[in-house]
Structure formats: structure tokens, C-alpha cells
C-alpha positions, 0 to 999 in steps of 0.5 A, a space after each residue: 500499500 504504501 509503494 502505491 500512495 508513494 507512486 501515485 504522489 510521485 506522479 502528481 508532482 510530474 504531472 505536466 504543469 502547462 497552462 490547461 483549460 479546466 472546467 468546473 460546476 456544481 450539480 444540485 438536487 430540485 431543492 437545491 441540495 448539493 449532489 454528492 457522487 454524481 458522475 460528470 462526464 466529458 463527451 466527444 459530440 460525434 461518437 459520444 465517446 469518453 474524453 474525461 470523467 469526474 465524480 462530484 464531492 460532498 458539496 455538489 462540485 465537480 472540476 475536469 482539468 487539462 482539456 485540450 480545444 474542441 467541441 464538446 458535450 456534458 452528461 451529468 447522471 446519477 441513479 434515481 435521477 434523469 440523466 443531464 445532456 448539454 449542447 455542443 459547446 466549445 473549449 478554446 484556451 480559457 476555462 469554464 464555469 458551468 452554471 449549477 446544473 439541477 437534475 430531476 428526480 426519475 422514476 425509471 429503473 436503473 437498467 434503463 438508462 442509456 448507456 452513455 450516462 456513467 454509472 456507479 462502479 459497482 451495483 448490487 442487484 437482486 440476485 447478482 453483483 454488477 460491474 460497470 466497466 464504462 463507468 472506469 476512465 481507463 477501463 477502455 485500455 484495460 483487459 477484461 481479466 484486468 478489470 475482473 481483477 479488480 472485482 469484489 470477491 474475484 481471485 485470478 491463479 494466472 499460475 494455473 489459470 483458474 478463477 474463484 469467487 469468494 474463495 470457490 473454484 468452479 465459476 462459469 464464464 458467459 458472453 452475452 447469456 451463452 457460456 463459454 466453450 473453451 478450456 479454462 486456461 484458454 479462457 483466461 487467456 481470452 479474457 486477457 486479450 480481450 479489450 474491455 472498451 467493448 464491455 457494458 458490463 460485467 456480472 457476479 451471480 454468486 448464487 444463480 436463479 432456477 433458470 440457469 443449470 445448476 452446475 457450478 457451486 462458485 458461480 457466474 461470470 457474465 460479460 455483458 457486450 454493449 448493445 447498439 441499435 442502428 444498421 450497418 458494418 462494424 469492427 474491431 482490429 487488435 494486435 498485443 506484443 509482449 516479453 516475458 523471458 520469451 516472446 508472446 503475440 496476438 491478434 484479434 479481428 471481429 467484424 459485424 453486419 447488420 441488416 433490416 432482417 438479416 445480421 451476421 458476424 465474425 470472430 477470430 483470434 490467434 495466440 502464440 505464447 512460449 512463456 517458460 515454466 517451472 515446477 519444482 516438486 520436494 517430497 520426504 519419506 520416513 522408511 526405516 528410521 530414515 527420511 529419505 528426500 526426492 527432488 524434481 526440478 523440472 524446467 518447460 519451455 513450451 510453444 502454445 499456439 491458440 485458435 478461435 473461430 466463431 461465426 453466426 446469423 440472425 434472421 427476422 423470419 417475422 415481426 414475432 420470430 428470430 432464428 438463428 445459427 452460430 458456429 464455433 471452432 477452436 484449436 490449442 496445441 502445447 508442443 515442448 521438448 524438455 530435460 528434469 532432473 530428479 535426485 532421491 537420498 535413499 539412505 546416508 549412503 545410497 543416491 540416484 539422480 534420474 536425467 528425465 527428457 520429454 517429449 509432449 504434445 497436448 492439442 485439443 479441437 473442438 466444433 460447436 453448432 447451435 441452432 435457436 428459434 424465439 418466438 414472441 406471442 405478444 409483449 408479455 409471453 415469449 419462447 424460445 428453442 435451442 438445439 445443439 452438437 458439440 464435439 471435442 477432441 483431446 491428444 496427448 501423447 508423450 514420450 519420457 526418457 530416463 537416465 538412472 545415474 548412481 552416486 556420482 556418475 555411474 549410470 545404472 540403467 536407461 528406460 523408455 515410456 510411451 504414453 497416448 491419450 486421445 479423448 474424443 468427447 460427443 455432446 448433443 443437447 436440446 432447451 425449451 424455455 417459456 417466460 410470461 407476465 402475468 401482471 405489471 408486478 409478476 412473472 413466471 418463467 419455467 422451461 426443460 431442458 435434456 442432453 446426452 455426453 459420450 466420451 471415450 478415453 484411451 491411455 496407453 502407457 508402454 516401457 522399452 525393456 531391452 528394445 521390446 516394448 512392454 504394455 504398463 498395466 499399472 497406467 493402461 486403461 481405456 474407459 467409456 462414459 455415457 451420460 443422460 441429464 434432464 432438468 425442469 424449472 419453475 420461478 417467479 419473479 414479484 415486486 409486490 412495492 417499488 422497493 421490494 423485489 422478489 424472485 424464488 424458483 424450483 429446479 429439478 435435475 436428473 442424471 444417469 451416468 454409465 462409465 465402464 472399463 475392459 475390466 469392469 463393466 458398469 464400473 460407475 452406474 449412477 442414477 440420481 435426481 436432485 431438487 434444486 431450491 432458489 431464494 432472493 429478496 432485496 430491500 430499498 432504504 432510504 439515502 440509496 441504501 439497500 440490503 439483499 438476501 440470496 439462498 440456492 442449492 447448486 451441485 458441482 458435477 465432476 468434469 470429464 478430465 477428472 473422470 477420464 483415468 489419465 497419466 502425466 509423469 511431473 518425474 518418474 516417481 510423481 504423476 497426475 491422474 484422473 479419478 473415475 470415482 469421483 461424486 457430484 457435489 452439492 452445496 447450499 449457499 446464503 448471502 446477505 449484503 448492504 449497499 450505500 452508494 459506492 460503498 459495498 459490503 456482503 457476508 456469505 455462508 456455504 456447505 458442500 457435501 463431497 467437495 471436489 478438490 484438486 491436487 491431492 496426493 496420495 503415496 504408495 510406499 512400497 514403490 515410493 511413488 506419488 500421485 496427485 488426483 482430484 478427491 472428493 472431501 467429506 465436506 467443506 464450509 466456508 464464511 466470507 465478507 467482501 468490502 469494496 470501497 473508493 476514495 476521489 483524491 480529486 476529479 483524476 485521481 480514485 484509488 479503489 480497494 476491494 478486500 475478501 476475507 474468508 475462513 473455511 474448513 473441511 475434511 478429507 474422506 479418502 485417506 485412513 485418517 482423515 483430519 478436520 482442516 480449517 484456516 482464514 484467507 484474506 486477498 486485497 485489490 487496491 488500485 490507482 487510477 490517474 487521469 493525465 493531460 493529452 488523454 493519458 491515463 495511469 493504472 498502478 495497482 497490487 494484489 494480495 492473497 493469503 495462504 489458502 486450504 483445499 483438502 490437506 493441499 495448503 497454498 502459500 501467499 502470492 501477490 503483485 504489483 503491476 502498472 501500465 499506461 494508456 493513450 487514447 489516440 481519437 483521430 483513429 478511433 484507437 488505444 495503445 497501452 503499454 503495461 507491466 505486470 508482476 514488477 518485483 516477480 511475487 506472484 508464484 504458485 507455492 504449495 505444501 502438503 502434510 500428513 504424518 498418518 499417511 506419511 505424506 510431507 512434500 512441497 512444490 513450486 511452479 513458476 510461470 513467469 507471470 512478470 511480463 511487459 506489454 505493448 497492445 493496440 486496439 482499432 475500431 471501424 465502422 459504425 460503432 452503434 450497431 447492435 450486437 449479434 446475440 445467438 442463444 446457446 443450450 449447452 452452457 452446463 455440458 460445455 462448461 464440464 468439458 472446460 473446467 
């Protein structure tokens, strides 16, 4: 914090002191009372794009400084008031003092306010927490991932490429009501390369209502793109160049065309990354009175290529019916050839060094087709139908060559291990939803959904012994999974009074899962059904205050990757493996929140039975092999408190702080002795946003994540200090941004496990080289007011289970 404040203070004196135009004024209520925290925006009259922004102080005063000569509009907005828009005025070389502006009280709902009005950065709605991205002056130069990192309760782990909310993983990501059908690490990379300039809002839905699939106990991140109304063509082209001990290159293009009846769009992005990865693993074993030590130092320099294409069309069949088609394709190729050094001390006089050469390819490919039909009977009744087909295939061949050296230099033997892994997945989904408003105060929604998922997993492991291939029966496995799911839901939205909203729902989901291997047909044969109730209540109070309460039951099913039997060699004695015995986790969550203007606080509690915990170690003492796999915990309890508050030092300097504290308690279930483990974790994010002359801006941010625990895995503290500078090039509708992440290289993923009863004592370090410098440029062209093409999809849950 001291570093951030010192840096921000230094920047105050470093700003160019040449005389610039200053615009000042005062905002009042109808009764003449000063109106604090009102949003004041200076806009370009040609496209209403943002030039400068400010927030009024306690006396209603605002100041916009360092304004260049030109033509402008002044916009003033505040929740509960009608938006004020000035006529076009000219700025020359003299400062301007506006006459007092009085805002009229408005009874409109917040979701009807135009997108050019600047909303508060954060809002608490009845069933979700909303981040208004466009309220951040520097958001146009940030990525969506960076905006998420500054959002209350969100933690981004760039080493493992995961996202968690309120301390829980298993987050679902959705864009314009469609869940992203990519592997979670690719989703993180995609969000890191997606400009926030085209994002209107990000919704954090910690307890989703009944109309959403019950999958995922952590919640949903819903990214809402800007919505426009005019016809024509528009697009965006962007590129980035980065370096963090190796180059990173990326580019993207988006084109949309909207006519009276037909709308088309095409998105394509590509990323090439050669980021170095370091995995250090150390473990100890008590055997015959001696503490054996095994260490491995694995440095990998993979090349990663990611391509993602998305195309769609929307056709207006009649006044009330719209048909849609959505096609997507995805490929991710991970290729590496590396050397790992491993050392084992078995006794005071006996040691073994293993040199392991690794050649690995991991290729994910997918294709997705969606057909949709929307029909509006009238303004009060609508029907939506979706049909999806998804295909995924994973090829993961690996070759490991080991040289075993005793003592200092004696070569004992050589070993070669060939691994092949192939996993095709087919998913078919159909969904029907109906909505009707029974009155201006009550609306009902209902729907049904069915899906069929099939996958085959073929893992072949063979050893080369005296030039002869010998099948390794321990790791060679075949498995076939067939899963059928059916769901039905009913929900109601009731507004008994203007200051009170109630949303309640009930969802039923039935699952039939059958997993077989050649040795054990029907290894898993489960048929079960679950009810998922939900309740949301929001009460508005005086003086822009509100309180809310929610309850929801959720389920987290094992992903297909968790279930599929596979093996990944970290070193000759340490493996990562799948687990076909996993059970789904059922979670009940309660939430209470309080909101006063932009100050927010929430309390959350959740209890999860059979919680799914990754990277749980198990030791085979006879072979001295340790395997990490995903396991079910007996239970997992979480108590969390989230707080967010801004500090405005001036009209051009804002400091925003987000703090999350979580107490968690869990018990393992797969060991002979299962301990109860508890811990308190907290995270903090502090962001300085500083507006400079000539459309420059700077952001300086710091994040800290304390120790956390999952099962017997303890994750060590981590954090980073980041900085970036942005220049908006108004003449070309472009934005240029230079950023540096993890300046002091402190964002390291470290963990340890200790369970004496199971003779488990280990620790690891994973360094994904987060520290990097990156240059990004984005250019918008065409008509910026085109309404985005939005084709619906019904297979969100199934896509997430493949990709999470």
C-alpha cells in the first residue's frame, strides 16, 4: 500500500504543469441540496465517446482539468435522477465555469438508463453483483481479466489459469447469455486479450437463479457486450506483443453486419506464447528410521498456439419470430521438449539421480453448432428453443526417456516410456424456455432441458525393456462414459412494492451416468435426481441504501477430464492422474449484502457435501510413487466477507480497494486418517487510476492473496505490483497501452502437503513467469452503434464440464 501511495503521490508532481483549460461546476437536487457522487462526463459530440470523467464531492462540485481545445458535450447522471445532457459547446484557451445544473428525480429503473450515462463502478442487484466497466475511466485500455482482478470477491490465479469467487473454484464464464466452450486456461488467456472497451457490464452471479443450470457452486461470471440499435457494418482489429523471457504474440478481428432482417458476425483470434514454466517438487518419506528425500527440478519451454473462430447469423422470419445459427471452432496446441533433473536420497550412503527427457504434445480441438428459434406471442409472452451439437477431441502423446545414475557418475540403466492419450467427446443438447408476465408486478418462467454426453478415453503406456515394448498395466486404461441429463424448472419474479423485489424458483435435475472399462463393465452406474431451490429478496432503503438476502442450492459435477483415467509424469516417481470414482458435490449457499452508494459489503456462508478438491496426493510406500489426483472431500464449509469502497482524492485520481476475508473448514474422506482442516484466508486489491493530460492515463495496482487450503493442500501467499500507461488516439478510434505485470516477480504458485499418518510430506513451486511487459493496440472501425448479434445456446453446462 505504501508503495502504491508513494508512486501515486510522485506522479502528482511529475504531471506536465503547462496551463490547460479547466471546466468546473456544481450539481444540485431539485430542492437546491448539493448532490455528491454524481457522475460528470465530458464527451465527443460525434460518437459520444468518453474524453474525461469526474465525480462530484460532498458539496456537489466537480472539476475537469487539462482539456484540449475542441467541441464537447457535458453529461451528468446519478441513480434515481434523469440524465442531463448539454448542447455542444466549444473549448478554446480559457477555463469554463458552468452554471449550476439541477437533476430531476426519475422513477425509471436503473436498467433503463442509456449506456452513455456513467453509472457507479459497482451495483448490487437482487441476484447479482454488477461491475459497470464503462464507469472506469481507464477501462478502455484494460483487459477484461484485469477488470475482473479488481472486482470484489474475484481471485485470478495466472499460474494455474483458474478463476475463483469468494474462495471457491468452479466458476462458469458466460458472454451475452452464452457460456464459453473453451478450456478454462484458454478462457483466462482469452479474457486477458479481450479489450474492455466493448464491454458494458460484468455480472458476478454468486447464487444463480433457477433458470440457469445448477452446475457450478462458485457461480457465474456474465460478460455483457455493448448493445446498439443502428444498421450497418462495424468491427475491431487488435494486436499485442509481449515478452517475459520469451515472446508472446496475439491478434484478433471482429466484423458485424446488420440489415433490416439479416445480421451476420465473424470473430477470429490467435495467440502464440512461449512462456517458460518451472515446476520444482520436493517430498520426504520416513522409511526404516531414515528420512528419504526426493526432489525434481522441471524447466519447460513449451510453445502454445491458440486459435478461436466464431461465426453466426440471425434472421427475422416475421414480426415475432427470429432464427439463429452459431458455429464455433477452437484449437489449442501445446508442444514441448525439455529435460528434468531428479534426485533421490534413500540412505546416508545411497542416492540416485535421474535425467528425464520429455517430449509432449497436447492438442485440443472442438466444433460447435447451435440452432435457435425465438418467438414473441406478444410483449408479455415469449418462447425460445435451442438445439446444440458439440464435438471435442484431445490428443496427448508423450515420450519420457530416463537415465538412472547412481552416486556421482555410474549409469545404472536407461528407461523409455511411451504414453498415448486420445479422448473424443460428443454432446447433444435441446432446451425449451417459456416466459410470461401475468401482471406488471409478477412474471413466471419455466423450461425443460435434455442432454446426452458420450466420451471415450484411451490411455496407453508402454515401457521399452531391452528394445522390446512392454505394456504397463498400472497406467494403461480404457474407459467409456455415457451420461444422460434431464432438467425442468419453474421460477417467479414478484415486485409487491417499488422498493421490494422477490425472486423464487425450483429446479429439478436427473442424471444417469454409466462408466465402463474392459476389466470392469459398469464401473460407475449411477442414477440420481436433485432438487435445487432458490430465493432472492432485495429491499431498498432511504438515502440510496439497500439490503439483500439470497439462498440457492447448487451442484458441481466432475468434469470429463477429472473422470477420465490418464497419467501425466511430473518426474519418474510423481504423477498426475484422473479419478473415475468422483461424486458430484452439492452446495447450499446463503448471502446477505448491504449497499450504500458505491460502498458495498456482503456476508456469505456455504456448506458443500463431497466437495471436489484438485491436486490431492497419495503415496505408494512400496514403490515410493506419489500420485496427485482430484478427490472428494467429506465436506467443505466457507464463511466469507467482501467489502469494496472508493476514495476520490481529486477529479482525476481515484483509489479503489476490494477486500475479501474467508474462513474455511474441510475434512478429507479418502485417507485412512482424515483430519479436519481449517484456515483463514484474505485477499486485497488496491488500484490507483490517474488521469493525465492529452488523453493519457495511468493505472497502478497491487494484489495480495494470503495462505489458502484445499483438502490437505496448502497454497502459500502470493501477490503482485502492476503498472500500465494508456494513450487514446481519438483521430483513429484507437487505443495504445503499455503495461508491466508482476514487477517484483512475487506472483508464484507455491504449496505444501503434510499428513504424518499417511507419511505424506511434500512441497512444490510452480512459476509460470507472470512478470511480463506487453504492448497492445486496438482499432475500432465502421458504425459503432450496431446492435450486437446475439445467438442463444442451450448447452452451457455441458460445455463447462468439458472445459473446467
